[in-house]
DRENLUMRO-170717 format. One record per residue (C-alpha): y, x, z. Coordinates in pm, whole numbers, plus 50000, padded with zeros to 5 digits. Layout:
<atoms>
YXZ
...
</atoms>
This chain:
<atoms>
335239712130359
338139715530117
338299689229847
340119691229514
342509663629615
343099653729974
345399625930089
345989624630463
347929596730636
349989601930950
350439569231134
350959554431479
353119528831653
356899528731646
358229556031876
354909574631888
356269606631732
354979603831373
358089620531231
357839649331476
354179654531382
355139652831013
357829679531070
355339702431246
352899698630955
355699705030704
356679736630896
353089748830843
353739748030468
352009715330374
353379688430145
354539658830352
355859625830217
357759601530439
357569564230368
360779560530572
362559584330332
361219564630035
362489532530199
365899548430255
366189557029886
364839522729787
367559504429981
370189522929777
368899507129455
370869476429344
367869456429219
366139460229552
369209451829760
369659420429551
366059410929627
366579415830001
369889396830002
368259368629809
365559366230076
367529372730397
371079361530314
374169379330444
372749414230509
375029435530289
378249452530394
381499446930200
380669479430016
377389463929902
375169485630124
372389472830346
373459464830702
370269477330869
371259464331211
371789429231074
368479429730887
366659443031195
368099415731416
366809389631169
363279403131118
362519414331475
363419379931603
361019362131366
357509374831286
357369355130958
360569371630838
359239405830941
356089398530741
358219388530441
360209420930463
356989441230479
355599422830175
358779430229980
359049466830076
355619481630137
353919477529799
356899494629630
357039522229892
353289529029867
353399529029485
356029556429500
354189575429776
350909575829579
352729587929269
354149617129471
350809624629643
349039626329307
351269655629204
349699679529457
346219688629579
346719684129953
349299659930080
350159643630410
351999610630408
353779595130706
352949557930681
354319535630962
352379503730878
349179518530740
346649494230886
348939463730880
349339467830504
345689476330440
346699510130293
344139530830486
341799529430183
344309550429983
343659580330212
340789604530266
341689611330630
343929594730887
345809610731176
346969586431444
349739596931680
349139581032022
351759578532296
352089559332622
353629525032562
356509529132806
357389563232659
357539546832314
359819518932441
362129544532607
362209566332293
363029536932062
365769524332297
367459558632294
366909566031923
368039531831793
370649523932061
368689493132172
368219475832503
364799480332666
364029443832579
364839449032210
362769481032202
359889463332373
360069435032116
359699460631836
356689476532004
355139442132060
355659432531695
353359460531580
349689467631542
347869479531856
346389513431770
344459515232095
342019489331951
340879512331670
337539530731683
338459564831819
335639584031651
336699573831300
340139590131294
341929621631408
343919613231722
346969633131828
348239625532178
351979628632225
352229625032602
353589658732704
356039683232548
356729696532199
354669728132257
351559708232348
352149684132060
352399713731820
349129727831955
347419693931911
348649691731551
347419727031472
344019718431621
343709688431388
344779709031086
342059733831181
339499705731207
340529692730864
339599727130729
342399728330473
</atoms>
């Protein structure tokens, strides 16, 4: 059933393949917003960098840019600091995402910390990308140039999507290859009837 306005979240744990799913959906011609892209533009804004530096100390380069590696090493070693970072960034990111979503009738939005932030209520439907834990750890280690232990710490610091009620959301399993993932995404788009 097509609605006038439809907001659809794409979420899942770190390393699950959310961005790949978002790219497949975008290639089908749908509007897709990335919270990571919003974050990347946000950390270029002076007022926001000042806020982060005020909270986390020496995290800027000599050029005044955010040293992401330094910030990551601080927040992934301390759950309270990670929580503080999320509280500083996520409301601003979601405010900007909602503003963009409201411009179009049907919009997908890739939201990494959807349930942790309580943002699920902003969406009509939710797609959760599921992937085997070890595959996620391996993917994060390669993508972010991390040791397996560091990658595992990042996975452990996040929400456990396997605890969610499976009949309430659209689940996309990313445990095979890109062709099968694409087919799974197309199946969900078909079920959404958009």
